C-alpha positions as semicolon CSV with decimal commas, in nm:
position;residue;x (nm);y (nm);z (nm)
1;X;2,070;2,606;-3,020
2;X;1,711;2,488;-3,007
3;X;1,648;2,128;-3,108
4;X;1,344;1,992;-3,291
5;X;0,995;2,016;-3,146
6;X;0,781;1,708;-3,095
7;X;0,409;1,658;-3,052
8;X;0,351;1,324;-2,884
9;X;0,023;1,162;-2,787
10;X;0,030;0,924;-2,491
11;X;-0,225;0,641;-2,476
12;X;-0,258;0,566;-2,107
13;X;-0,466;0,597;-1,797
14;X;-0,418;0,945;-1,651
15;X;-0,478;1,152;-1,343
16;X;-0,714;1,198;-1,163
17;X;-0,751;0,821;-1,213
18;X;-0,579;0,652;-0,920
19;X;-0,339;0,394;-1,057
20;X;0,034;0,356;-1,092
21;X;0,041;0,392;-1,472
22;X;-0,163;0,713;-1,456
23;X;0,092;0,854;-1,213
24;X;0,382;0,728;-1,426
25;X;0,253;0,895;-1,742
26;X;0,178;1,219;-1,562
27;X;0,529;1,227;-1,415
28;X;0,690;1,142;-1,748
29;X;0,505;1,424;-1,922
30;X;0,577;1,676;-1,645
31;X;0,947;1,598;-1,629
32;X;0,985;1,601;-2,007
33;X;0,806;1,936;-2,024
34;X;1,036;2,075;-1,756
35;X;1,341;1,954;-1,949
36;X;1,234;2,042;-2,305
37;X;1,004;2,339;-2,248
38;X;0,832;2,471;-2,560
39;X;0,983;2,199;-2,776
40;X;0,750;1,939;-2,623
41;X;0,378;1,933;-2,699
42;X;0,208;1,644;-2,516
43;X;-0,143;1,512;-2,562
44;X;-0,310;1,225;-2,378
45;X;-0,573;0,978;-2,494
46;X;-0,704;0,874;-2,152
47;X;-0,816;0,515;-2,101
48;X;-1,114;0,468;-1,872
49;X;-1,391;0,220;-1,800
50;X;-1,707;0,427;-1,788
51;X;-1,638;0,799;-1,824
52;X;-1,605;0,858;-1,453
53;X;-1,330;1,124;-1,460
54;X;-1,300;1,492;-1,542
55;X;-0,972;1,576;-1,711
56;X;-0,769;1,888;-1,772
57;X;-0,498;1,938;-2,033
58;X;-0,309;1,758;-2,178
59;X;-0,598;1,508;-2,212
60;X;-0,760;1,565;-2,551
61;X;-0,956;1,243;-2,596
62;X;-1,118;0,974;-2,383
63;X;-1,091;0,609;-2,479
64;X;-1,362;0,388;-2,331
65;X;-1,173;0,061;-2,283
66;X;-1,460;-0,175;-2,373
67;X;-1,596;0,022;-2,671
68;X;-1,426;-0,111;-2,986
69;X;-1,524;0,186;-3,201
70;X;-1,338;0,417;-2,961
71;X;-1,011;0,253;-3,069
72;X;-1,100;0,321;-3,434
73;X;-1,184;0,681;-3,356
74;X;-0,864;0,729;-3,153
75;X;-0,647;0,593;-3,436
76;X;-0,822;0,811;-3,694
77;X;-0,777;1,113;-3,469
78;X;-0,404;1,046;-3,447
79;X;-0,369;0,984;-3,821
80;X;-0,545;1,309;-3,915
81;X;-0,367;1,523;-3,654
82;X;-0,022;1,682;-3,658
83;X;0,099;1,441;-3,389
84;X;0,453;1,317;-3,456
85;X;0,440;0,998;-3,253
86;X;0,234;0,775;-3,023
87;X;0,361;0,651;-2,686
88;X;0,150;0,367;-2,545
89;X;0,165;0,259;-2,181
90;X;0,075;-0,109;-2,185
91;X;-0,071;-0,318;-1,906
92;X;-0,308;-0,602;-1,993
93;X;-0,587;-0,477;-1,767
94;X;-0,589;-0,125;-1,910
95;X;-0,741;-0,222;-2,244
96;X;-1,067;-0,392;-2,329
97;X;-1,122;-0,731;-2,488
98;X;-0,973;-1,066;-2,392
99;X;-0,628;-0,998;-2,242
100;X;-0,662;-0,636;-2,359
101;X;-0,693;-0,737;-2,725
102;X;-0,886;-0,422;-2,825
103;X;-0,550;-0,247;-2,845
104;X;-0,495;-0,443;-3,169
105;X;-0,770;-0,237;-3,333
106;X;-0,581;0,083;-3,262
107;X;-0,242;-0,057;-3,365
108;X;-0,371;-0,197;-3,694
109;X;-0,513;0,139;-3,792
110;X;-0,267;0,399;-3,664
111;X;-0,007;0,524;-3,915
112;X;0,224;0,729;-3,693
113;X;0,537;0,587;-3,527
114;X;0,460;0,397;-3,206
115;X;0,672;0,348;-2,894
116;X;0,523;0,117;-2,632
117;X;0,631;0,098;-2,269
118;X;0,564;-0,249;-2,130
119;X;0,469;-0,243;-1,762
120;X;0,407;-0,619;-1,747
121;X;0,587;-0,899;-1,934
122;X;0,460;-1,243;-1,841
123;X;0,696;-1,541;-1,837
124;X;0,402;-1,785;-1,840
125;X;0,142;-1,618;-2,062
126;X;-0,164;-1,792;-2,194
127;X;-0,205;-1,816;-2,571
128;X;-0,396;-1,490;-2,604
129;X;-0,155;-1,294;-2,387
130;X;0,141;-1,435;-2,580
131;X;-0,002;-1,355;-2,923
132;X;-0,111;-1,008;-2,817
133;X;0,227;-0,907;-2,678
134;X;0,400;-1,035;-2,992
135;X;0,163;-0,824;-3,200
136;X;0,219;-0,516;-2,982
137;X;0,594;-0,552;-3,021
138;X;0,563;-0,620;-3,392
139;X;0,356;-0,310;-3,456
140;X;0,566;-0,083;-3,234
141;X;0,876;0,087;-3,368
142;X;1,040;0,043;-3,028
143;X;0,938;-0,117;-2,699
144;X;1,062;0,011;-2,364
145;X;1,129;-0,225;-2,074
146;X;1,213;-0,123;-1,719
147;X;1,426;-0,425;-1,628
148;X;1,688;-0,637;-1,800
149;X;1,485;-0,943;-1,711
150;X;1,202;-0,800;-1,919
151;X;1,438;-0,752;-2,214
152;X;1,553;-1,113;-2,184
153;X;1,195;-1,241;-2,181
154;X;1,110;-1,042;-2,493
155;X;1,411;-1,180;-2,682
156;X;1,401;-1,542;-2,568
157;X;1,030;-1,612;-2,515
158;X;0,853;-1,366;-2,745
159;X;1,128;-1,360;-3,013
160;X;1,138;-0,981;-3,033
161;X;1,449;-0,854;-3,216
162;X;1,702;-0,695;-2,980
163;X;1,713;-0,383;-3,199
164;X;1,355;-0,306;-3,099
165;X;1,409;-0,325;-2,723
166;X;1,516;-0,024;-2,517
167;X;1,586;-0,040;-2,144
168;X;1,484;0,272;-1,948
169;X;1,431;0,237;-1,571
170;X;1,117;0,346;-1,387
171;X;1,146;0,715;-1,310
172;X;1,145;0,854;-0,956
173;X;1,152;1,204;-0,804
174;X;1,480;1,354;-0,687
175;X;1,446;1,258;-0,321
176;X;1,679;1,394;-0,051
177;X;1,892;1,154;0,152
178;X;1,784;1,218;0,509
179;X;1,729;1,064;0,849
180;X;1,377;0,960;0,945
181;X;1,360;1,160;1,271
182;X;1,234;1,491;1,133
183;X;0,979;1,320;0,908
184;X;0,846;1,122;1,205
185;X;0,796;1,446;1,397
186;X;0,588;1,581;1,110
187;X;0,361;1,273;1,138
188;X;0,360;1,272;1,522
189;X;0,518;0,928;1,528
190;X;0,763;0,999;1,808
191;X;1,046;0,747;1,824
192;X;0,851;0,452;1,684
193;X;1,026;0,220;1,440
194;X;0,844;0,251;1,107
195;X;0,803;-0,028;0,852
196;X;0,613;0,069;0,536
197;X;0,444;-0,082;0,232
198;X;0,267;0,143;-0,017
199;X;0,074;0,113;-0,342
200;X;-0,270;0,001;-0,452
201;X;-0,379;-0,309;-0,261
202;X;-0,439;-0,642;-0,432
203;X;-0,423;-1,007;-0,319
204;X;-0,074;-1,032;-0,474
205;X;0,057;-0,755;-0,249
206;X;0,132;-1,004;0,030
207;X;0,028;-0,779;0,317
208;X;-0,100;-1,073;0,521
209;X;0,251;-1,227;0,513
210;X;0,393;-0,913;0,669
211;X;0,117;-0,912;0,930
212;X;0,221;-1,264;1,034
213;X;0,587;-1,156;1,044
214;X;0,489;-0,865;1,265
215;X;0,390;-1,101;1,547
216;X;0,758;-1,194;1,580
217;X;0,909;-0,854;1,504
218;X;0,724;-0,672;1,785
219;X;0,866;-0,915;2,040
220;X;1,210;-0,777;1,957
221;X;1,103;-0,415;1,914
222;X;0,760;-0,327;2,061
223;X;0,787;0,025;1,914
224;X;0,739;-0,105;1,559
225;X;0,451;0,041;1,356
226;X;0,368;-0,108;1,017
227;X;0,214;0,153;0,785
228;X;0,017;0,029;0,485
229;X;-0,040;0,317;0,244
230;X;-0,295;0,281;-0,031
231;X;-0,649;0,183;-0,105
232;X;-0,774;-0,125;-0,288
233;X;-0,703;-0,129;-0,662
234;X;-1,001;0,027;-0,848
235;X;-1,048;-0,277;-1,073
236;X;-1,075;-0,501;-0,765
237;X;-1,320;-0,257;-0,605
238;X;-1,526;-0,271;-0,923
239;X;-1,551;-0,651;-0,897
240;X;-1,543;-0,718;-0,523
241;X;-1,582;-0,392;-0,334
242;X;-1,354;-0,321;-0,037
243;X;-1,359;-0,671;0,114
244;X;-0,980;-0,705;0,084
245;X;-0,931;-0,395;0,297
246;X;-1,174;-0,524;0,559
247;X;-1,016;-0,870;0,560
248;X;-0,667;-0,730;0,622
249;X;-0,790;-0,525;0,918
250;X;-0,960;-0,836;1,060
251;X;-0,641;-1,037;1,008
252;X;-0,436;-0,783;1,203
253;X;-0,684;-0,803;1,490
254;X;-0,686;-1,184;1,489
255;X;-0,305;-1,192;1,503
256;X;-0,297;-0,946;1,791
257;X;-0,099;-0,682;1,600
258;X;-0,374;-0,427;1,532
259;X;-0,203;-0,179;1,765
260;X;0,110;-0,204;1,552
261;X;-0,056;-0,150;1,213
262;X;-0,188;0,168;1,054
263;X;-0,393;0,136;0,736
264;X;-0,408;0,457;0,533
265;X;-0,694;0,358;0,306
266;X;-0,653;0,619;0,035
267;X;-0,440;0,706;-0,265
268;X;-0,176;0,931;-0,108
269;X;-0,058;1,250;-0,277
270;X;0,304;1,296;-0,385
271;X;0,366;1,522;-0,089
272;X;0,216;1,270;0,154
273;X;0,422;0,992;0,001
274;X;0,739;1,197;0,045
275;X;0,660;1,241;0,415
276;X;0,567;0,878;0,479
277;X;0,873;0,745;0,296
278;X;1,091;0,993;0,480
279;X;0,964;0,857;0,812
280;X;1,026;0,495;0,706
281;X;1,306;0,288;0,860
282;X;1,248;-0,032;0,660
283;X;1,044;-0,067;0,343
284;X;0,885;-0,409;0,284
285;X;0,762;-0,544;-0,050
286;X;0,617;-0,892;0,021
287;X;0,469;-0,972;-0,323
288;X;0,350;-1,330;-0,364
289;X;0,444;-1,397;-0,729
290;X;0,767;-1,359;-0,928
291;X;0,638;-1,229;-1,261
292;X;0,647;-0,855;-1,193
293;X;0,924;-0,699;-1,406
294;X;0,874;-0,341;-1,291
295;X;0,776;-0,181;-0,962
296;X;0,726;0,190;-0,914
297;X;0,679;0,148;-0,540
298;X;1,008;-0,037;-0,497
299;X;1,184;0,214;-0,722
300;X;1,059;0,497;-0,500
301;X;1,188;0,325;-0,185
302;X;1,530;0,269;-0,346
303;X;1,539;0,629;-0,465
304;X;1,476;0,756;-0,113
305;X;1,764;0,544;0,011
306;X;1,559;0,316;0,233
307;X;1,654;-0,024;0,369
308;X;1,436;-0,265;0,170
309;X;1,325;-0,623;0,229
310;X;1,140;-0,788;-0,058
311;X;1,039;-1,119;-0,205
312;X;1,243;-1,204;-0,518
313;X;1,006;-1,096;-0,794
314;X;1,197;-1,007;-1,109
315;X;1,215;-0,631;-1,057
316;X;1,331;-0,677;-0,698
317;X;1,612;-0,911;-0,800
318;X;1,762;-0,634;-1,012
319;X;1,688;-0,334;-0,793
320;X;1,817;-0,497;-0,473
321;X;2,130;-0,661;-0,614
322;X;2,480;-0,578;-0,485
323;X;2,374;-0,518;-0,127
324;X;2,101;-0,263;-0,201
325;X;1,843;-0,468;-0,011
326;X;1,751;-0,813;0,117
327;X;1,547;-1,084;-0,056
328;X;1,330;-1,341;0,125
329;X;1,131;-1,636;-0,006
330;X;0,773;-1,591;-0,124
331;X;0,517;-1,641;0,151
332;X;0,781;-1,705;0,421
333;X;0,674;-1,487;0,714
334;X;0,940;-1,633;0,944
335;X;1,226;-1,543;0,711
336;X;1,071;-1,201;0,656
337;X;1,056;-1,141;1,032
338;X;1,413;-1,260;1,090
339;X;1,548;-1,038;0,809
340;X;1,368;-0,726;0,932
341;X;1,487;-0,790;1,287
342;X;1,846;-0,833;1,167
343;X;1,832;-0,495;0,992
344;X;1,671;-0,295;1,272
345;X;1,906;-0,439;1,535
346;X;2,223;-0,373;1,332
347;X;2,244;0,000;1,246
348;X;2,559;-0,055;1,040
349;X;2,381;-0,293;0,804
350;X;2,087;-0,058;0,775
351;X;2,312;0,237;0,694
352;X;2,517;0,047;0,434
353;X;2,202;-0,074;0,262
354;X;2,061;0,278;0,254
355;X;2,379;0,426;0,111
356;X;2,400;0,169;-0,170
357;X;2,031;0,206;-0,256
358;X;2,041;0,584;-0,273
359;X;2,351;0,588;-0,496
360;X;2,183;0,346;-0,736
361;X;1,861;0,546;-0,737
362;X;2,035;0,858;-0,864
363;X;2,034;0,703;-1,211
364;X;1,656;0,661;-1,194
365;X;1,567;1,026;-1,134
366;X;1,301;1,163;-1,367
367;X;1,548;1,417;-1,506
368;X;1,756;1,129;-1,646
369;X;1,464;0,906;-1,742
370;X;1,277;1,177;-1,931
371;X;1,595;1,266;-2,120
372;X;1,630;0,901;-2,221
373;X;1,271;0,899;-2,350
374;X;1,328;1,224;-2,539
375;X;1,639;1,084;-2,707
376;X;1,438;0,773;-2,797
377;X;1,156;0,981;-2,947
378;X;1,403;1,172;-3,164
379;X;1,595;0,865;-3,281
380;X;1,274;0,679;-3,359
381;X;1,156;0,959;-3,587
382;X;1,493;0,984;-3,759
383;X;1,541;0,612;-3,811
384;X;1,195;0,465;-3,847
385;X;1,204;0,107;-3,975
386;X;0,932;-0,130;-4,079
387;X;0,791;-0,354;-3,806
388;X;0,881;-0,720;-3,848
389;X;0,612;-0,942;-3,990
390;X;0,360;-1,102;-3,757
391;X;0,200;-1,434;-3,838
392;X;-0,165;-1,430;-3,741
393;X;-0,469;-1,636;-3,821
394;X;-0,822;-1,529;-3,896
395;X;-0,911;-1,633;-3,543
396;X;-0,649;-1,411;-3,378
397;X;-0,671;-1,105;-3,604
398;X;-0,929;-0,841;-3,515
399;X;-1,097;-0,688;-3,821
400;X;-1,083;-0,323;-3,918
401;X;-1,396;-0,146;-3,800
402;X;-1,584;0,110;-4,008
403;X;-1,615;0,468;-3,882
404;X;-1,978;0,417;-3,791
405;X;-1,916;0,099;-3,588
406;X;-2,080;0,111;-3,251
407;X;-2,037;-0,101;-2,940
408;X;-2,359;-0,113;-2,746
409;X;-2,173;-0,248;-2,442
410;X;-2,023;-0,038;-2,161
């Protein structure tokens, strides 16, 4: 028996834009389409900075992040269309205005049910960030978090009612559990010991900490090769160019580990990522700050059943619990080195960690995650409730904009 059909518009960055949320939304749509077939009709309102991308379906509208009237137009488009629901992917930097406040314009105007996935939940927000996230949650029918820590922050800090909060983990492909040997052959890596970090590069990534740790690790195992997959985050490139990439290469040379580091300075395809992760012996996530409540890169490593060493940012604390990985202090290159050495010199520990991680990751496969989203979409339509009241002031409320409003800025 066929269930109901849904037409859902996603407000998000989208491929070919190179960012984690664009990939997330693309994967969510693809997996939901595979599961629901002709019952699912997706559209995308693609967020961008300056119209630099060419899109194919399902993108139906561009939203220039800094142009306020675009948010008005996007909301009116949704209201006048036969769309059943809006699914927003929220990250502060995606939207224009202070702390991404232009999103308020869209939320004030749109009349269809809204589900918002929160990719960042700050535990020490400034006033604007705090007020904006409260408003987003207030105007959304449901908010999705990817970690239980995120749910706790919403309830205790932002005072969001528990009934509004839904926990759905970050989706991952259905990876095979395999040894690294065959994957290394494909990359011509021989019998080298491979340590990997992947994802868009930013100062918070902590790559320099791993480079320092490498000076100790290679004394124990000279075959070690540290692969850094990913280019500099586009927003950082826009502000600073590729200086971060250059500085990391210089740092590796200064530390005398350049021969043990390979920088793949590009956004790798899904197929390339599969190969690189397959060849990995230890995955390292040396983030410098604790606030991150979701991590697609760490989820991928867990899903592939890799031994993982990470700093204890919030997402890592949950993903690596119960022996699924090892946590080390922020910025502590010596502890990082000692932990990696302990894993690579004790095959039993490595194997046990891999087994636990892979078993946990089976619950994060896109087939399960997309089904959870679909069930949420259906229940939200069936049981729509009024958003709780938000107290705002004239200073914090953005006005409605007329149809002919124009932003002369970028």
